[in-house]
Backbone as ProteinMPNN parsed JSONL, in Angstrom:
{"seq_chain_A": "THFKLDGASPPPPPAPSNNNNNSGKKTATATTNFDGRDADELTFKAGDKITIHGELEDEPGWFNAELNGKKGIAPGTHFKLDGASPPPPPAPSNNNNNSGKKTATATTNFDGRDA", "coords_chain_A": {"N_chain_A": [[-7.356, -2.636, 7.52], [-3.689, -2.544, 6.593], [-1.911, -1.181, 5.18], [-2.382, 0.185, 1.659], [-1.777, -0.232, -1.615], [0.624, 1.634, -4.439], [-0.745, 4.238, -5.721], [-3.022, 3.19, -6.728], [-6.482, 3.638, -6.328], [-9.719, 4.433, -4.768], [-12.724, 1.907, -6.318], [-15.034, 3.74, -8.241], [-18.272, 5.073, -7.148], [-21.099, 3.611, -8.109], [-22.497, 4.146, -11.545], [-25.435, 6.561, -12.009], [-28.941, 4.518, -12.789], [-31.341, 4.808, -14.863], [-32.637, 3.318, -16.084], [-34.392, 1.803, -14.763], [-36.958, -0.236, -14.601], [-39.794, -0.824, -12.401], [-40.112, -3.675, -12.26], [-37.697, -4.929, -13.227], [-36.709, -4.874, -15.358], [-34.552, -3.89, -18.611], [-34.123, -1.392, -20.59], [-32.54, -1.968, -24.027], [-30.159, 0.035, -26.607], [-29.873, -1.104, -30.358], [-27.037, -2.158, -31.606], [-26.147, -3.03, -33.937], [-27.747, -4.48, -36.63], [-29.079, -7.933, -35.658], [-29.88, -10.75, -37.631], [-32.641, -13.729, -36.813], [-31.291, -17.295, -35.676], [-31.977, -18.788, -34.892], [-34.84, -20.552, -34.255], [-35.883, -18.85, -31.865], [-34.302, -17.182, -31.497], [-33.768, -13.455, -31.534], [-34.559, -11.346, -33.466], [-33.792, -8.037, -34.782], [-32.772, -4.838, -35.459], [-29.747, -2.565, -36.076], [-30.55, 0.31, -34.109], [-32.494, -0.34, -32.554], [-35.281, -0.971, -29.932], [-34.474, -2.38, -27.74], [-35.98, -4.368, -24.909], [-34.065, -6.179, -22.405], [-34.146, -8.836, -19.573], [-32.511, -10.283, -18.699], [-29.928, -11.983, -18.518], [-29.167, -15.53, -19.687], [-28.337, -18.446, -18.11], [-27.446, -20.152, -18.012], [-25.881, -19.811, -20.762], [-23.662, -17.619, -21.103], [-23.533, -14.004, -21.842], [-25.569, -14.401, -23.404], [-29.293, -12.945, -23.857], [-32.332, -12.611, -22.556], [-34.555, -11.201, -24.275], [-36.953, -8.717, -25.339], [-38.692, -7.256, -28.159], [-40.876, -4.921, -29.761], [-42.671, -6.802, -28.771], [-41.945, -9.078, -28.971], [-40.822, -11.949, -28.1], [-37.612, -13.4, -27.132], [-34.633, -14.607, -27.672], [-31.218, -13.566, -27.14], [-27.652, -11.658, -29.132], [-25.691, -10.074, -25.705], [-23.398, -8.766, -27.12], [-24.309, -6.83, -29.238], [-26.091, -5.384, -28.194], [-26.545, -2.652, -25.686], [-26.677, -1.547, -23.369], [-29.143, 1.322, -22.072], [-27.942, 3.924, -20.94], [-26.124, 3.179, -20.046], [-22.568, 3.051, -19.158], [-18.795, 2.973, -20.307], [-16.34, 0.771, -19.096], [-14.457, 2.952, -16.058], [-11.35, 4.321, -16.727], [-8.049, 2.911, -15.77], [-5.905, 3.276, -13.056], [-3.827, 5.671, -12.765], [-0.522, 3.975, -12.187], [1.918, 4.522, -10.094], [4.171, 2.71, -10.092], [7.008, 1.729, -12.277], [7.544, -1.46, -13.512], [8.623, -3.733, -14.943], [8.49, -6.02, -13.567], [6.224, -6.626, -12.572], [5.59, -6.597, -9.886], [5.133, -5.428, -7.212], [4.31, -1.932, -4.945], [3.801, -0.957, -1.873], [2.192, 1.298, 0.198], [2.643, 1.93, 4.379], [-0.026, 2.482, 6.133], [-0.333, 2.175, 8.335], [0.764, 2.275, 11.416], [2.711, -1.045, 12.083], [4.132, -4.087, 14.523], [4.232, -6.591, 13.603], [3.366, -8.079, 16.315], [1.74, -11.152, 17.1], [-1.383, -10.385, 18.32]], "CA_chain_A": [[-5.484, -2.714, 6.526], [-2.407, -1.908, 7.213], [-1.109, -0.3, 4.106], [-2.938, 0.033, 0.176], [-1.048, -0.039, -2.723], [0.244, 2.765, -4.181], [-1.067, 4.416, -6.823], [-4.599, 2.59, -6.299], [-7.554, 4.471, -5.578], [-10.858, 2.794, -4.229], [-13.57, 2.447, -6.878], [-16.383, 4.802, -8.348], [-19.61, 4.841, -6.966], [-21.971, 2.91, -9.549], [-24.047, 4.907, -12.232], [-26.431, 5.869, -10.987], [-28.894, 4.209, -13.385], [-32.616, 5.144, -15.313], [-33.194, 2.542, -17.411], [-34.444, 0.925, -14.684], [-38.844, -0.035, -13.745], [-40.268, -1.567, -11.064], [-40.392, -4.743, -12.611], [-37.112, -5.91, -13.083], [-36.298, -5.284, -16.76], [-33.701, -2.823, -18.592], [-33.618, -0.884, -22.505], [-30.611, -1.119, -24.807], [-30.094, 0.144, -28.178], [-29.551, -1.965, -30.876], [-24.989, -1.539, -32.031], [-25.931, -3.87, -35.177], [-28.845, -5.361, -37.137], [-28.998, -9.41, -35.921], [-31.091, -11.642, -38.378], [-32.04, -14.948, -35.493], [-31.009, -18.102, -37.304], [-32.596, -19.938, -35.578], [-36.918, -19.591, -33.6], [-36.152, -18.933, -29.905], [-33.403, -15.666, -31.382], [-34.878, -13.313, -32.252], [-34.232, -10.52, -34.443], [-33.045, -6.324, -34.727], [-31.978, -4.09, -36.481], [-29.065, -1.975, -35.538], [-31.397, 1.522, -33.95], [-34.005, -0.494, -32.418], [-35.028, -0.43, -28.395], [-34.902, -3.64, -26.689], [-36.582, -4.825, -23.853], [-33.315, -6.9, -21.894], [-35.333, -9.3, -19.105], [-31.767, -10.867, -18.182], [-29.195, -13.062, -18.635], [-29.383, -16.668, -20.121], [-27.381, -19.221, -17.073], [-26.562, -21.114, -19.523], [-25.524, -19.404, -21.889], [-23.099, -16.073, -20.803], [-23.214, -12.645, -23.253], [-27.162, -14.263, -23.761], [-30.242, -12.496, -23.635], [-33.814, -12.836, -22.777], [-35.034, -10.546, -24.778], [-38.223, -8.79, -26.213], [-38.89, -6.238, -28.939], [-42.038, -5.227, -30.247], [-43.708, -7.675, -28.235], [-41.968, -10.299, -29.766], [-40.293, -12.285, -26.506], [-35.975, -14.176, -27.553], [-32.787, -14.71, -27.356], [-30.586, -11.841, -28.426], [-26.117, -11.945, -28.097], [-24.881, -9.572, -25.878], [-22.439, -8.487, -28.381], [-25.095, -6.618, -30.594], [-27.172, -3.759, -27.963], [-25.349, -1.918, -25.482], [-28.288, -0.811, -22.226], [-29.471, 2.706, -22.035], [-27.538, 4.606, -19.403], [-24.746, 2.549, -19.572], [-21.596, 4.301, -19.538], [-17.946, 2.328, -20.417], [-16.547, 1.287, -17.438], [-13.215, 3.98, -16.188], [-10.322, 3.62, -17.731], [-6.831, 1.999, -15.05], [-5.738, 4.037, -12.966], [-2.601, 5.934, -13.582], [0.88, 4.033, -11.572], [3.471, 4.836, -10.364], [4.707, 1.238, -10.568], [6.446, 1.23, -14.041], [8.575, -2.462, -13.581], [8.612, -4.941, -16.39], [8.034, -7.578, -12.654], [4.678, -7.411, -12.138], [5.523, -6.451, -9.045], [3.814, -3.247, -6.548], [4.757, -0.904, -3.712], [2.878, -0.14, -1.042], [2.896, 1.913, 1.622], [1.684, 1.167, 5.078], [-1.213, 4.076, 6.517], [-0.062, 2.555, 10.298], [2.252, 1.965, 12.625], [1.754, -2.295, 12.569], [4.441, -4.412, 14.146], [3.583, -8.03, 13.549], [3.629, -9.15, 16.701], [0.764, -11.374, 17.438], [-2.562, -9.911, 19.17]], "C_chain_A": [[-4.89, -2.211, 6.641], [-1.85, -0.662, 6.477], [-2.122, -0.276, 2.497], [-1.851, 0.225, -1.308], [-0.664, 0.763, -3.441], [-0.25, 2.869, -5.998], [-3.3, 3.178, -7.794], [-5.835, 4.101, -5.914], [-9.147, 3.679, -5.953], [-11.863, 3.449, -5.944], [-14.296, 3.29, -6.815], [-18.084, 3.906, -8.305], [-20.063, 3.922, -8.591], [-23.027, 3.461, -9.803], [-25.066, 5.131, -11.992], [-27.61, 5.581, -12.456], [-31.254, 4.625, -13.625], [-33.019, 4.707, -16.163], [-33.821, 1.228, -17.067], [-35.749, 0.885, -14.138], [-38.428, -0.923, -12.885], [-40.609, -3.679, -10.641], [-38.425, -5.906, -12.74], [-35.57, -5.468, -14.638], [-34.944, -3.853, -17.067], [-33.811, -2.837, -20.39], [-32.525, -0.969, -22.684], [-31.1, -1.299, -26.038], [-29.675, -0.854, -29.144], [-27.911, -1.504, -31.357], [-25.889, -1.434, -33.47], [-27.066, -4.174, -35.813], [-27.801, -7.052, -36.666], [-29.867, -10.362, -36.826], [-30.557, -13.478, -37.082], [-32.022, -15.973, -36.32], [-32.251, -18.682, -36.649], [-33.976, -19.048, -34.273], [-36.485, -19.093, -32.74], [-35.246, -17.445, -30.54], [-34.272, -14.922, -31.884], [-34.206, -11.528, -32.7], [-34.826, -9.002, -35.182], [-32.228, -5.386, -35.716], [-31.198, -3.011, -35.874], [-30.229, 0.335, -35.257], [-32.258, 0.859, -32.807], [-33.936, -1.068, -30.237], [-35.947, -1.534, -28.239], [-35.088, -3.576, -25.279], [-35.231, -5.861, -22.738], [-34.646, -7.404, -20.015], [-33.484, -10.006, -18.067], [-31.543, -11.684, -18.761], [-29.228, -14.404, -18.808], [-28.913, -17.52, -19.308], [-26.91, -19.397, -17.738], [-26.068, -20.556, -20.947], [-25.179, -17.754, -21.4], [-23.756, -15.428, -21.895], [-24.325, -13.129, -23.603], [-27.69, -13.835, -23.674], [-31.645, -12.304, -23.265], [-34.079, -10.825, -23.442], [-36.272, -10.078, -25.716], [-37.908, -7.599, -27.057], [-40.087, -6.326, -30.287], [-42.869, -6.652, -29.583], [-43.372, -8.891, -28.413], [-40.768, -11.009, -29.391], [-38.594, -13.903, -28.31], [-35.071, -13.826, -26.713], [-32.077, -13.677, -28.159], [-28.608, -11.922, -27.481], [-26.028, -10.7, -27.616], [-24.079, -7.978, -26.387], [-23.237, -6.868, -29.316], [-26.377, -5.215, -29.518], [-25.377, -3.567, -26.887], [-26.869, -1.484, -24.795], [-27.836, 0.664, -22.538], [-29.139, 2.42, -20.201], [-26.749, 3.878, -19.745], [-23.691, 3.28, -19.87], [-19.897, 3.742, -19.534], [-17.135, 2.851, -18.777], [-15.025, 2.509, -17.393], [-12.29, 3.435, -16.367], [-8.957, 3.461, -16.138], [-6.615, 3.34, -13.519], [-4.347, 4.45, -12.757], [-1.48, 4.783, -11.998], [1.175, 4.442, -11.482], [4.346, 3.91, -10.384], [5.38, 1.151, -11.879], [8.106, 0.639, -14.315], [7.857, -2.655, -13.814], [8.096, -6.565, -14.956], [7.079, -7.957, -11.899], [4.537, -7.428, -10.736], [4.897, -4.999, -8.342], [4.566, -3.644, -5.695], [3.412, -0.352, -3.966], [2.882, 0.299, -0.3], [1.969, 2.02, 3.036], [1.405, 2.056, 5.568], [-1.024, 3.809, 7.231], [0.547, 1.596, 10.212], [1.89, 0.42, 12.43], [3.231, -2.659, 12.932], [4.78, -5.661, 14.827], [3.863, -8.768, 14.313], [1.657, -9.355, 16.834], [-0.211, -11.136, 18.204], [-2.865, -11.053, 19.794]], "O_chain_A": [[-5.189, -1.04, 6.877], [-1.478, 0.426, 6.916], [-2.73, -1.346, 2.546], [-1.334, 1.31, -1.577], [-1.715, 1.369, -3.646], [-0.183, 2.117, -6.971], [-4.042, 2.858, -8.723], [-5.735, 5.19, -5.349], [-9.558, 2.885, -6.799], [-11.855, 4.546, -6.504], [-14.524, 3.843, -5.739], [-18.683, 2.978, -8.848], [-19.499, 3.743, -9.67], [-24.071, 3.543, -9.156], [-25.863, 4.233, -11.721], [-27.339, 6.348, -13.379], [-32.123, 4.647, -12.753], [-33.677, 5.271, -17.036], [-33.984, 0.209, -17.738], [-36.008, 1.723, -13.274], [-37.389, -1.531, -12.627], [-40.963, -4.43, -9.733], [-38.16, -7.071, -12.443], [-34.362, -5.644, -14.796], [-34.505, -3.092, -16.204], [-33.669, -3.765, -21.187], [-31.591, -0.465, -22.061], [-31.894, -2.095, -26.54], [-28.923, -1.662, -28.599], [-27.733, -0.288, -31.42], [-26.261, -0.403, -34.03], [-27.812, -3.982, -34.853], [-26.653, -7.372, -36.975], [-30.869, -10.658, -36.175], [-29.523, -14.039, -36.723], [-32.507, -15.922, -37.45], [-33.269, -19.016, -37.255], [-34.101, -17.937, -33.757], [-37.208, -18.105, -32.867], [-35.607, -16.444, -29.922], [-35.279, -15.267, -32.503], [-33.448, -10.836, -32.022], [-35.845, -8.833, -35.852], [-31.264, -5.467, -36.477], [-31.85, -2.36, -35.058], [-30.394, 1.212, -36.106], [-32.772, 1.684, -32.052], [-32.969, -1.375, -29.54], [-37.15, -1.755, -28.385], [-34.442, -2.831, -24.542], [-35.989, -6.513, -22.019], [-35.521, -6.699, -19.512], [-33.496, -10.099, -16.84], [-32.328, -12.301, -19.481], [-29.384, -14.823, -17.661], [-28.863, -18.247, -20.301], [-25.895, -18.869, -18.19], [-26.007, -21.148, -22.024], [-26.024, -16.863, -21.313], [-24.414, -16.025, -22.748], [-24.703, -12.353, -24.48], [-27.173, -13.285, -22.702], [-32.141, -11.52, -24.073], [-33.783, -9.712, -23.005], [-36.638, -10.77, -26.666], [-36.927, -6.921, -26.752], [-40.25, -7.112, -31.22], [-43.646, -7.334, -30.251], [-44.138, -9.82, -28.154], [-39.745, -10.878, -30.064], [-38.633, -14.565, -29.347], [-34.809, -13.187, -25.694], [-32.229, -13.166, -29.268], [-28.257, -12.08, -26.312], [-26.175, -9.825, -28.47], [-24.173, -6.777, -26.133], [-22.547, -6.033, -29.9], [-27.186, -4.438, -30.025], [-24.193, -3.887, -26.993], [-27.891, -1.186, -25.414], [-26.786, 1.114, -22.999], [-29.449, 1.756, -19.211], [-26.116, 4.928, -19.631], [-23.753, 4.126, -20.762], [-19.438, 4.149, -18.467], [-17.086, 3.801, -17.996], [-14.546, 2.904, -18.456], [-12.154, 2.216, -16.253], [-9.312, 4.299, -15.31], [-7.482, 4.186, -13.3], [-3.574, 3.515, -12.548], [-1.856, 4.978, -10.842], [1.284, 5.321, -12.338], [5.473, 4.263, -10.73], [4.72, 0.618, -12.771], [9.13, 1.159, -14.756], [6.71, -2.33, -13.507], [7.602, -7.657, -15.235], [6.883, -8.855, -11.08], [3.625, -8.071, -10.214], [4.415, -3.965, -8.804], [5.191, -4.675, -5.45], [2.626, 0.119, -4.788], [3.751, -0.136, 0.455], [0.751, 2.17, 2.938], [2.327, 2.859, 5.713], [-1.229, 4.76, 7.986], [0.82, 0.619, 9.514], [0.677, 0.268, 12.575], [4.046, -2.065, 12.227], [5.291, -5.899, 15.922], [4.391, -9.847, 14.044], [0.733, -8.545, 16.76], [-0.042, -11.834, 19.203], [-3.796, -11.089, 20.598]]}, "name": "protein", "num_of_chains": 1, "seq": "THFKLDGASPPPPPAPSNNNNNSGKKTATATTNFDGRDADELTFKAGDKITIHGELEDEPGWFNAELNGKKGIAPGTHFKLDGASPPPPPAPSNNNNNSGKKTATATTNFDGRDA"}
């Protein structure tokens, strides 16, 4: 590219994960109690260690999960993946205008002619 947005920085590398095993399962810790209302919903308490098998394709935000050998679905709003860290804060911006426009700085010479 011939320019970069002012104040932009490259995204940080992904955090190393220690919660995956060879089967692709992840572990999570329940952050709140959840009382499953339907037969396919898992019931758990805050602090429970849950195995997460993946997100449901037809219901975003819900996950196939397992607790003490019982399988069911669980809402992602009630647990946090172990080893997951919060997203980094946005990079500071030197663009303090309110129009939504951003500025850029040329990083190479570019004469605009067709190649």
